[in-house]
Every structure is written in structure tokens, then in C-alpha cells.
C-alpha positions as a printed NumPy array, in Angstrom:
array([[  0.25 ,  -0.262,   0.206],
       [  2.562,   2.536,   0.828],
       [  4.634,   1.715,  -2.086],
       [  1.524,   2.519,  -4.433],
       [  1.094,   5.88 ,  -2.468],
       [  4.853,   6.376,  -3.229],
       [  4.486,   5.862,  -6.908],
       [  0.94 ,   7.832,  -7.22 ],
       [  3.339,  10.805,  -5.557],
       [  6.034,  10.234,  -8.134],
       [  3.802,  10.684, -10.961],
       [  1.383,  13.132,  -9.959],
       [  2.939,  16.059, -11.697],
       [  2.636,  14.443, -14.516],
       [ -1.59 ,  13.246, -13.614],
       [ -1.954,  17.086, -12.671],
       [ -0.678,  18.299, -16.207],
       [ -2.918,  16.153, -18.056],
       [ -6.221,  16.63 , -15.464],
       [ -5.434,  20.481, -16.07 ],
       [ -5.786,  19.78 , -20.17 ],
       [ -8.703,  18.132, -19.55 ],
       [-10.914,  19.83 , -16.824],
       [-14.044,  21.507, -18.032],
       [-13.316,  25.155, -16.508],
       [-17.176,  25.699, -16.746],
       [-18.027,  22.938, -14.467],
       [-17.538,  24.031, -10.765],
       [-17.304,  20.512,  -9.663],
       [-14.08 ,  20.095, -12.047],
       [-12.694,  23.142, -11.109],
       [-12.752,  22.479,  -7.044],
       [-11.691,  19.456,  -7.614],
       [ -8.853,  19.77 ,  -9.502],
       [ -7.952,  22.871,  -6.686],
       [ -8.115,  20.597,  -3.741],
       [ -5.727,  17.777,  -5.621],
       [ -3.363,  20.32 ,  -6.335],
       [ -3.524,  22.002,  -2.496],
       [ -3.451,  18.216,  -1.512],
       [ -0.224,  17.598,  -3.373],
       [  1.467,  20.817,  -2.19 ],
       [  0.889,  20.308,   1.499],
       [  2.23 ,  16.93 ,   0.991],
       [  5.271,  18.588,  -0.794],
       [  5.985,  20.778,   2.106],
       [  5.098,  18.401,   4.737],
       [  8.074,  16.344,   3.237],
       [ 10.664,  19.053,   3.323],
       [  9.736,  20.257,   6.938],
       [ 10.19 ,  16.426,   7.882],
       [ 13.244,  15.984,   6.035],
       [ 14.745,  19.484,   7.43 ],
       [ 13.814,  18.341,  10.979],
       [ 15.594,  14.804,  10.545],
       [ 18.392,  16.703,   9.042],
       [ 18.781,  18.705,  12.413],
       [ 18.328,  15.583,  14.373],
       [ 20.92 ,  13.629,  12.385],
       [ 23.643,  16.426,  12.862],
       [ 22.854,  16.964,  16.593],
       [ 23.865,  13.622,  17.353],
       [ 27.204,  14.287,  15.975],
       [ 27.814,  17.359,  17.942],
       [ 26.457,  16.622,  20.764],
       [ 29.288,  15.134,  22.516],
       [ 31.305,  18.723,  21.323],
       [ 28.783,  20.916,  23.597],
       [ 25.887,  22.741,  22.441],
       [ 23.413,  21.92 ,  19.721],
       [ 23.171,  23.067,  15.923],
       [ 20.366,  25.399,  15.078],
       [ 22.293,  27.354,  12.256],
       [ 24.883,  26.653,   9.426],
       [ 27.246,  28.543,  11.099],
       [ 26.982,  26.764,  14.458],
       [ 27.988,  23.488,  12.267],
       [ 30.796,  25.228,  10.697],
       [ 31.838,  26.824,  13.847],
       [ 31.827,  22.844,  15.528],
       [ 33.584,  21.46 ,  12.495],
       [ 36.196,  24.126,  13.222],
       [ 36.896,  23.415,  16.62 ],
       [ 36.725,  19.794,  16.177],
       [ 39.493,  20.346,  13.546],
       [ 41.631,  22.507,  15.636],
       [ 41.498,  20.171,  18.442],
       [ 42.368,  16.867,  16.339],
       [ 45.687,  19.334,  15.045],
       [ 46.48 ,  20.19 ,  18.628],
       [ 46.614,  16.221,  19.347]])
């Protein structure tokens, strides 16, 4: 079932384009249905991006937790990498 949904999401831009060409613009039901489908797909994409961002922060915070404060910005990550490189050179 999950594989089917992933395939559907992967092919959704093509499906939406074909539906855009086929929608009867005089029929309000067609227009509302297309807009709802488009907004749903957009919401799914936004949620996937936000989830990936959260996972990125969790992944790199685990690596850097042993060195001190958590990473909130990319500059924090660069600072911690520089600190780690300096301690490695001194050893």
C-alpha cells in the first residue's frame, strides 16, 4: 500500500498536468476538485521538505552533541567543525 502511494506521489505532476488539460472550466465541480487535488499535493510536498529538514537537524545534532551545544544554524555547524579540526591538529 505504501509503495502504491509513493508511486502515485511520484507521478502526480504528470497526472495534474493531464487533468489541467482535461478539466472543464465551466463545470465548478471539476475546477474545485482540481484545486483541492493540487493543494493536497502541495501540502504533501511541503510536509516532506519540513520532515527532511527536521531529520537533518536531528542527524547532525547527534554527531555534535558530544562537543557541546546543539546546532540551530549552519554557522553553528561550521563553528563546531572548526573547533573539532583545531583539537585534532593539537593532538
